[in-house]
C-alpha positions as CSV (number, residue, x, y, z in Angstrom):
1,M,28.7,-30.3,33.3
2,E,30.4,-33.3,31.8
3,N,31.5,-33.3,28.2
4,M,33.9,-35.1,25.8
5,G,35.7,-31.9,24.9
6,F,36.4,-30.9,21.4
7,V,35.5,-34.3,20.0
8,S,31.9,-33.5,21.0
9,L,31.8,-30.8,18.3
10,V,32.6,-33.3,15.5
11,P,29.0,-34.6,14.9
12,P,27.3,-31.2,14.5
13,L,30.2,-29.7,12.6
14,L,30.3,-32.7,10.2
15,S,26.5,-32.4,9.7
16,I,26.8,-28.7,8.9
17,A,29.7,-29.2,6.6
18,L,27.9,-32.0,4.7
19,A,24.7,-30.0,4.5
20,V,26.5,-27.0,3.0
21,T,28.5,-29.2,0.6
22,F,25.8,-31.6,-0.6
23,R,22.6,-29.7,0.4
24,N,21.1,-33.0,1.6
25,V,19.9,-32.7,5.2
26,I,19.0,-36.4,5.7
27,L,22.4,-37.6,4.6
28,S,24.1,-34.9,6.7
29,L,22.2,-35.7,9.9
30,F,22.7,-39.4,9.5
31,A,26.4,-39.0,8.9
32,G,26.8,-36.8,12.0
33,L,24.8,-39.3,14.1
34,F,26.8,-42.3,12.9
35,T,30.1,-40.6,13.3
36,G,29.3,-39.6,16.8
37,L,28.4,-43.2,17.6
38,L,31.5,-44.4,15.9
39,I,33.5,-42.2,18.3
40,L,31.5,-43.5,21.3
41,S,32.1,-47.1,20.2
42,G,35.8,-46.7,19.9
43,G,35.8,-46.9,16.1
44,N,33.8,-50.2,15.9
45,P,31.5,-49.8,12.8
46,L,29.3,-52.8,13.6
47,E,28.6,-51.5,17.2
48,A,28.0,-48.0,15.9
49,T,25.5,-49.4,13.3
50,T,23.6,-51.5,15.8
51,S,23.6,-48.6,18.3
52,T,22.2,-46.2,15.7
53,I,19.2,-48.5,15.1
54,R,18.7,-49.9,18.6
55,D,19.5,-46.9,20.9
56,Y,18.6,-43.9,18.8
57,L,16.3,-44.4,15.7
58,T,14.0,-47.0,17.2
59,P,13.4,-45.3,20.5
60,Q,12.7,-42.0,18.7
61,L,10.1,-43.6,16.5
62,T,8.4,-45.5,19.4
63,D,8.4,-42.7,21.8
64,S,4.7,-41.7,22.4
65,Y,5.4,-37.9,22.1
66,N,7.3,-38.4,18.8
67,A,4.8,-40.8,17.4
68,A,2.0,-38.2,18.0
69,V,4.0,-35.6,16.1
70,I,4.6,-37.9,13.2
71,V,0.9,-38.9,13.0
72,L,-0.1,-35.2,13.1
73,L,2.3,-34.4,10.3
74,F,0.8,-37.1,8.1
75,F,-2.7,-35.6,8.7
76,I,-1.5,-32.2,7.8
77,G,0.2,-33.4,4.6
78,G,-3.0,-35.1,3.4
79,F,-5.1,-32.0,4.1
80,V,-2.7,-29.6,2.4
81,S,-2.6,-31.7,-0.7
82,L,-6.4,-31.8,-0.9
83,V,-6.6,-28.0,-0.6
84,E,-3.9,-27.4,-3.1
85,H,-5.6,-29.7,-5.7
86,S,-9.2,-28.6,-5.0
87,G,-8.7,-25.2,-6.8
88,G,-10.3,-23.3,-3.9
89,G,-7.4,-21.0,-3.4
90,A,-7.3,-20.0,-7.1
91,A,-11.1,-19.5,-7.1
92,M,-11.0,-17.3,-4.1
93,A,-8.1,-15.2,-5.5
94,G,-9.9,-15.0,-8.9
95,R,-13.0,-13.4,-7.3
96,T,-11.0,-10.3,-6.4
97,I,-9.7,-9.7,-10.0
98,T,-12.5,-7.3,-11.1
99,Y,-11.7,-4.9,-8.2
100,L,-8.0,-4.5,-9.0
101,N,-7.3,-1.4,-11.2
102,T,-4.2,0.1,-9.6
103,K,-0.7,-1.2,-8.7
104,A,-1.2,-0.7,-5.0
105,K,-4.5,-2.6,-4.9
106,T,-3.1,-5.4,-7.0
107,Q,0.0,-5.8,-4.9
108,V,-2.0,-5.8,-1.6
109,A,-4.5,-8.3,-3.1
110,A,-1.6,-10.6,-4.0
111,W,-0.3,-10.2,-0.5
112,C,-3.8,-11.1,0.9
113,G,-3.8,-14.1,-1.4
114,G,-0.5,-15.3,0.0
115,L,-1.8,-14.8,3.6
116,I,-4.9,-16.9,2.8
117,I,-2.8,-19.8,1.5
118,F,-0.9,-19.8,4.9
119,F,-1.2,-23.6,5.3
120,S,1.2,-24.3,2.5
121,D,4.5,-22.4,1.9
122,M,5.0,-24.4,-1.3
123,G,1.5,-23.9,-2.5
124,T,1.5,-20.1,-2.2
125,P,3.6,-19.4,-5.3
126,L,2.0,-22.0,-7.5
127,I,-1.6,-21.0,-6.5
128,V,-1.4,-17.2,-6.2
129,G,1.3,-16.6,-8.9
130,P,-0.6,-17.8,-12.0
131,V,-3.8,-16.0,-10.9
132,F,-2.1,-12.6,-10.5
133,E,0.6,-12.5,-13.1
134,K,-1.7,-11.2,-15.9
135,I,-3.2,-8.6,-13.5
136,F,0.3,-7.4,-12.7
137,D,1.0,-7.1,-16.4
138,K,-2.2,-5.1,-16.8
139,V,-1.5,-2.5,-14.1
140,K,2.2,-2.4,-15.2
141,A,3.7,-3.9,-12.1
142,S,6.8,-6.0,-12.6
143,R,6.9,-9.8,-12.5
144,E,9.9,-9.4,-10.1
145,K,7.5,-7.6,-7.7
146,L,5.1,-10.5,-7.9
147,A,7.9,-13.0,-7.2
148,W,8.9,-11.0,-4.2
149,I,5.4,-10.9,-2.8
150,L,5.0,-14.7,-3.4
151,D,8.3,-15.4,-1.7
152,S,7.5,-13.1,1.2
153,T,4.1,-14.7,1.9
154,S,5.3,-18.3,1.8
155,S,7.8,-19.4,4.4
156,P,7.8,-16.0,6.4
157,V,4.1,-16.5,6.9
158,A,4.2,-20.2,7.6
159,I,6.9,-19.8,10.3
160,L,4.6,-17.7,12.4
161,I,1.7,-20.2,12.6
162,P,1.8,-22.9,15.3
163,F,-0.9,-25.2,13.9
164,I,0.5,-26.1,10.4
165,G,3.3,-28.3,9.4
166,W,6.0,-25.8,10.0
167,G,4.9,-25.1,13.6
168,V,4.4,-28.8,14.4
169,Y,7.9,-29.6,13.1
170,I,9.6,-26.8,15.1
171,M,7.6,-27.6,18.2
172,G,8.8,-31.2,17.9
173,L,12.4,-30.1,18.0
174,I,11.7,-27.6,20.8
175,G,9.9,-30.2,22.9
176,E,12.7,-32.7,22.6
177,E,15.3,-30.2,23.9
178,F,13.0,-29.0,26.7
179,G,12.5,-32.6,27.8
180,H,16.3,-33.1,28.0
181,L,16.8,-29.8,30.0
182,G,13.8,-30.4,32.3
183,I,12.1,-27.1,31.2
184,A,8.4,-27.2,32.3
185,T,7.2,-24.8,29.6
186,S,5.2,-26.6,26.8
187,E,6.6,-26.5,23.3
188,F,3.3,-24.8,22.2
189,S,3.7,-22.0,24.7
190,A,7.3,-21.6,23.8
191,F,6.5,-21.3,20.1
192,V,3.7,-18.8,20.7
193,Q,6.0,-16.7,23.0
194,A,8.7,-16.7,20.3
195,I,6.4,-15.2,17.6
196,P,6.9,-11.5,18.6
197,F,10.6,-12.1,18.4
198,Q,10.6,-13.6,14.9
199,F,11.8,-10.2,13.6
200,Y,12.8,-11.1,10.1
201,A,9.6,-13.0,9.3
202,I,7.4,-10.2,10.7
203,L,9.3,-7.5,8.8
204,T,9.2,-9.4,5.6
205,V,5.5,-10.0,5.7
206,L,4.7,-6.3,6.6
207,A,7.1,-4.9,4.1
208,I,4.7,-5.7,1.2
209,P,1.8,-3.5,2.2
210,A,4.3,-0.8,3.3
211,V,6.0,-0.8,-0.1
212,A,2.7,-1.2,-2.1
213,I,0.7,1.6,-0.3
214,A,3.6,4.1,0.1
215,G,5.3,3.3,-3.2
216,I,8.7,3.1,-1.5
217,D,10.6,0.8,-4.0
218,F,14.4,1.0,-4.2
219,G,17.3,-0.9,-5.7
220,A,16.9,-3.3,-8.5
221,M,13.1,-3.6,-7.8
222,S,12.6,0.1,-8.5
223,R,14.4,-0.3,-11.8
224,A,12.3,-3.4,-12.8
225,D,9.1,-1.5,-12.1
226,Q,10.3,1.5,-14.0
227,R,11.1,-0.8,-17.0
228,V,7.6,-2.1,-17.1
229,K,6.1,1.4,-16.6
230,D,8.2,3.1,-19.3
231,T,8.6,0.3,-21.9
232,G,5.9,-2.3,-21.1
233,Q,8.6,-5.0,-21.3
234,L,7.9,-7.8,-18.9
235,Y,11.6,-9.0,-18.8
236,W,15.0,-7.5,-19.2
237,P,16.7,-8.4,-22.5
238,G,18.3,-11.9,-22.1
239,S,16.1,-12.9,-19.2
240,T,14.7,-16.4,-19.1
241,P,11.4,-16.6,-17.2
242,L,10.8,-19.8,-15.2
243,R,7.5,-21.5,-15.9
244,N,7.1,-25.1,-15.2
245,V,4.0,-25.3,-13.1
246,D,2.3,-28.6,-12.8
247,T,-1.0,-28.0,-14.6
248,D,-2.9,-30.0,-12.0
249,H,-1.3,-27.9,-9.3
250,A,-2.2,-24.7,-11.1
251,H,-5.8,-26.0,-11.4
252,A,-5.9,-25.4,-15.1
253,G,-9.4,-26.2,-16.4
254,V,-10.8,-27.0,-13.0
255,A,-14.1,-25.2,-12.4
256,S,-13.7,-24.7,-8.6
257,H,-15.3,-22.8,-5.8
258,S,-13.9,-20.5,-3.1
259,S,-15.9,-22.5,-0.5
260,L,-13.5,-25.3,-1.0
261,I,-10.9,-23.3,0.9
262,W,-12.9,-21.3,3.5
263,L,-15.3,-23.9,4.7
264,P,-12.7,-26.7,5.5
265,L,-10.5,-24.1,7.1
266,S,-13.5,-22.9,9.2
267,V,-14.1,-26.5,10.3
268,L,-10.4,-26.8,11.2
269,F,-10.4,-23.6,13.3
270,V,-13.7,-24.3,15.0
271,T,-12.7,-27.9,15.9
272,L,-9.2,-26.9,17.0
273,F,-10.2,-23.9,19.2
274,G,-13.3,-25.7,20.5
275,L,-11.1,-28.5,21.9
276,L,-8.5,-26.1,23.1
277,I,-11.0,-23.9,24.9
278,A,-12.5,-26.9,26.6
279,A,-9.0,-27.7,27.9
280,G,-8.7,-24.2,29.4
281,F,-7.1,-22.2,26.6
282,P,-6.2,-19.3,26.7
283,F,-6.4,-18.9,30.5
284,E,-4.6,-22.1,31.2
285,T,-1.5,-23.6,29.6
286,V,-2.5,-26.4,27.2
287,P,-0.1,-29.4,27.4
288,G,1.6,-30.3,24.2
289,S,-0.1,-33.7,24.1
290,Q,-3.6,-32.2,24.2
291,F,-2.6,-29.6,21.6
292,R,-1.4,-32.4,19.2
293,V,-4.6,-34.4,19.7
294,A,-6.8,-31.4,19.1
295,L,-4.9,-30.5,16.0
296,S,-4.9,-34.0,14.6
297,T,-8.7,-34.1,15.2
298,A,-9.2,-30.7,13.5
299,Y,-7.2,-31.7,10.4
300,L,-9.0,-35.0,10.1
301,F,-12.5,-33.4,10.3
302,A,-11.4,-30.6,7.9
303,S,-10.2,-33.3,5.4
304,V,-13.5,-35.3,5.6
305,V,-15.5,-32.1,4.9
306,L,-13.2,-31.2,2.0
307,I,-13.4,-34.6,0.5
308,A,-17.2,-34.4,0.6
309,M,-17.2,-31.0,-1.0
310,M,-14.8,-32.1,-3.8
311,L,-17.3,-34.9,-4.5
312,L,-20.2,-32.5,-4.4
313,F,-18.6,-30.1,-6.8
314,K,-17.3,-32.9,-9.0
315,V,-13.7,-31.7,-8.7
316,K,-12.4,-35.3,-8.8
317,R,-13.6,-38.8,-8.4
318,L,-13.3,-40.5,-4.9
319,V,-10.4,-42.7,-5.9
320,A,-8.5,-39.7,-7.3
321,I,-9.2,-37.7,-4.2
322,F,-8.0,-40.4,-1.9
323,D,-4.9,-40.8,-4.0
324,T,-4.3,-37.1,-3.6
325,Y,-4.7,-37.4,0.2
326,L,-2.3,-40.3,0.4
327,G,0.1,-38.5,-1.9
328,G,0.1,-35.5,0.5
329,M,0.9,-37.9,3.4
330,Q,3.8,-39.4,1.4
331,K,5.3,-35.9,0.9
332,M,5.7,-35.8,4.7
333,V,8.1,-38.8,4.8
334,N,11.1,-36.6,4.2
335,V,10.0,-34.3,7.0
336,V,9.5,-37.2,9.3
337,L,13.0,-38.6,8.5
338,I,14.6,-35.3,9.2
339,L,12.8,-35.0,12.5
340,V,13.7,-38.5,13.6
341,L,17.4,-38.0,12.7
342,A,17.3,-34.5,14.4
343,W,15.9,-36.0,17.6
344,S,18.5,-38.8,17.5
345,L,21.4,-36.4,16.9
346,G,20.1,-34.2,19.7
347,S,20.1,-37.2,22.1
348,L,23.7,-38.0,21.0
349,L,24.9,-34.4,21.5
350,K,23.4,-34.5,25.0
351,E,25.3,-37.7,25.7
352,M,28.5,-36.3,24.4
353,G,28.0,-33.0,26.2
354,T,28.3,-30.8,23.1
355,A,26.3,-27.9,24.5
356,S,28.1,-28.0,27.9
357,Y,31.4,-27.9,26.1
358,I,30.3,-24.8,24.1
359,V,29.1,-23.2,27.3
360,E,32.5,-24.0,29.0
361,L,34.4,-22.4,26.1
362,T,32.3,-19.3,25.9
363,K,31.2,-18.6,29.5
364,G,32.8,-15.4,30.7
365,T,33.8,-14.4,27.2
366,I,30.4,-14.0,25.5
367,P,27.8,-11.9,27.4
368,P,24.5,-13.8,27.5
369,F,22.6,-11.0,25.7
370,I,24.6,-11.4,22.5
371,V,23.8,-15.1,22.1
372,P,20.5,-14.6,20.1
373,A,22.4,-12.3,17.6
374,I,25.2,-15.0,17.2
375,V,22.6,-17.7,16.8
376,F,20.7,-15.6,14.2
377,L,23.9,-15.0,12.1
378,S,24.9,-18.7,12.3
379,A,21.4,-19.9,11.2
380,A,21.3,-17.4,8.4
381,G,24.7,-18.5,7.1
382,M,23.8,-22.1,7.2
383,S,20.4,-21.6,5.6
384,F,21.9,-19.4,2.8
385,A,24.6,-22.0,2.0
386,T,22.2,-25.0,2.1
387,G,19.0,-23.4,0.8
388,S,17.1,-25.2,3.5
389,S,15.5,-23.5,6.5
390,W,14.1,-26.8,7.8
391,G,17.5,-28.4,7.8
392,T,18.9,-25.4,9.6
393,F,16.3,-25.8,12.3
394,A,17.1,-29.5,12.7
395,I,20.8,-28.9,13.3
396,M,20.7,-25.5,15.1
397,L,17.8,-25.8,17.6
398,P,19.4,-28.8,19.4
399,L,22.6,-26.7,19.8
400,A,21.0,-23.2,20.4
401,I,18.5,-24.2,23.2
402,P,20.9,-25.9,25.6
403,M,23.6,-23.3,24.8
404,A,21.2,-20.5,25.7
405,A,20.2,-22.4,28.9
406,G,23.8,-23.0,29.9
407,L,24.9,-19.3,29.3
408,E,21.7,-18.0,30.9
409,A,20.7,-16.3,27.7
410,P,17.0,-15.7,26.9
411,I,15.9,-19.1,25.6
412,I,12.7,-17.9,23.8
413,V,14.6,-15.1,22.0
414,S,17.3,-17.6,21.0
415,I,14.7,-20.0,19.6
416,A,13.2,-17.1,17.6
417,A,16.8,-16.2,16.4
418,V,17.2,-19.7,14.9
419,L,13.8,-19.4,13.2
420,S,14.4,-15.9,11.9
421,G,18.0,-16.7,10.8
422,G,16.8,-19.8,8.9
423,I,14.1,-17.8,7.0
424,F,16.5,-14.9,6.3
425,G,19.2,-17.2,4.8
426,D,16.6,-19.2,2.9
427,H,15.1,-15.9,1.5
428,C,18.4,-14.7,0.2
429,S,19.6,-18.0,-1.2
430,P,19.3,-18.6,-5.0
431,I,19.3,-22.4,-4.4
432,S,16.4,-22.3,-2.0
433,D,13.3,-24.2,-3.2
434,S,10.9,-21.5,-2.0
435,T,12.9,-18.9,-3.9
436,I,12.9,-21.0,-7.1
437,L,9.1,-21.6,-6.7
438,A,8.5,-17.9,-6.3
439,S,10.3,-17.3,-9.6
440,T,8.3,-20.1,-11.2
441,G,4.9,-19.0,-9.9
442,A,5.5,-15.4,-11.1
443,G,6.8,-16.4,-14.5
444,C,9.9,-14.4,-13.7
445,D,13.6,-14.9,-14.4
446,H,15.1,-16.5,-11.3
447,I,18.3,-14.4,-11.1
448,D,16.2,-11.3,-11.6
449,H,14.0,-12.3,-8.7
450,V,17.0,-12.9,-6.5
451,K,18.6,-9.6,-7.4
452,T,15.4,-7.6,-6.8
453,Q,14.5,-9.3,-3.5
454,L,18.0,-9.2,-2.0
455,P,18.1,-5.5,-1.1
456,Y,14.8,-5.8,0.9
457,A,16.0,-9.0,2.5
458,L,19.4,-7.5,3.5
459,V,17.8,-4.4,5.1
460,N,15.3,-6.5,7.1
461,G,18.1,-8.9,8.0
462,A,20.2,-6.0,9.4
463,I,17.3,-4.7,11.3
464,A,16.5,-8.1,12.7
465,L,20.2,-8.5,13.8
466,V,20.0,-5.2,15.8
467,S,16.6,-6.2,17.2
468,F,18.1,-9.5,18.5
469,L,20.8,-7.5,20.3
470,I,18.1,-5.3,21.9
471,A,15.8,-8.2,22.7
472,G,18.8,-10.1,24.2
473,I,19.1,-7.2,26.7
474,T,15.5,-6.3,27.3
475,Q,13.7,-9.6,26.5
476,S,10.8,-7.3,25.6
477,S,8.4,-8.2,22.8
478,F,7.9,-4.5,22.1
479,T,11.2,-4.6,20.3
480,V,9.2,-5.6,17.2
481,I,7.4,-2.3,17.2
482,I,10.8,-0.5,16.9
483,S,11.9,-2.9,14.2
484,I,8.8,-2.2,12.1
485,A,9.2,1.6,12.5
486,A,12.9,1.3,11.5
487,M,12.0,-0.7,8.4
488,I,9.5,1.9,7.2
489,V,11.9,4.8,7.8
490,I,14.9,3.0,6.1
491,F,12.8,1.9,3.1
492,Y,11.4,5.4,2.7
493,W,14.9,6.9,2.9
494,L,16.4,4.5,0.4
495,A,13.5,5.1,-2.0
496,K,13.9,8.9,-1.7
497,R,17.6,8.6,-2.2
498,Q,17.2,6.5,-5.3
499,N,14.6,9.0,-6.7
500,R,17.0,11.9,-6.2
501,K,19.8,10.0,-8.0
502,A,17.4,9.2,-10.9
503,L,16.6,12.9,-11.2
504,G,20.3,13.8,-11.2
505,H,20.4,15.6,-7.8
């Protein structure tokens, strides 16, 4: 395996360092790409610039596979924006309010609300939060608990679904690397196979009903709930709740209907699975190209139905609806830029032999089964420092996939380790946009949210790390069952331990 030696590590290390320092993924990826081409051109900046445009950016944009991914992302962006501004999510959540008379029911209902808004990680806190905050106050559950539920049903849910923006983005990165390595498995199949190994996301999502039903709070969260129960105070003295929700986003004053969410989503699912079944799913492997066409068609049909319904219910005028749709598409430009730069950097790293150099350094010294655990920790550290899981995926997947292949480590488990690590670091990071939005949606002090969420995140992160060690050896998806059981036992033990301390035993 040919490589340029240590110099091949310069582009990815520079990208990581800049991402951590400036928290700007686009700048970091471009700097890494340009620096690598500067090295290849012998230090000629003009040649490096022309090569960046001619040999990397333009081919990535004109490649038929990449173009289909970009088109799909724009369709998804438009649809998500329509749903978020239709008020359907808030209307659906609002219909459950009359049945919520206990803390457990309220917390589980908020969890269900987060699951329903699966198509938008950013929309979950701003749609579900304002609906449930007063109900949480009524049943004397803390705002910190609501913020944790909002945070735990945003990106951890989105990362598990292949047919929304998150899945398409990740499959775009996976498909590029599989193409370089000559791996025949489709990126869709790889993503689906990786789902049972996304230990952190699965544990985080399932922790909510476990904690709500069994009442196994611990750490700062237990103290926050006790504060509300004993004193009725929504916040600690000196706390400053975040509340800067876009009134349009929160649907203030919009008389909406729950059918605005369930009917378009039904059209989406029927169209998508109808086209996939016609292509042989689930008995035959569906090529990535067919999956993208089916998904683009499904999102387009769902958008047309939703636009018609918004006109029917007089949510907005046609011009405003169309502006909303285009605005959603525009929000995907940053995602497209990150993808194109990540694809370009991946091609450059292949040319420089970065992965083969890492394999050369580590082969014989690192057992293959430990690779997923190392990848998980690396992705978690980067995501925590940058506050961006998407940026972490863009930099780590082009490194982790060829590294796993070269070291004969389980590739699917390693992909899941990047995804889990990115979510774990993002979940713990106080500078993460999803963490900030969760505090905002719950009307909670941001630092209070971080403090109360961190113990749950750290426990689940530790379980995920051990699970990746086990999965690296066994490659068995049943590892997730052990992980879930371990989470429930540890949460229960920590809650009992805290209760004994509170009683003075």
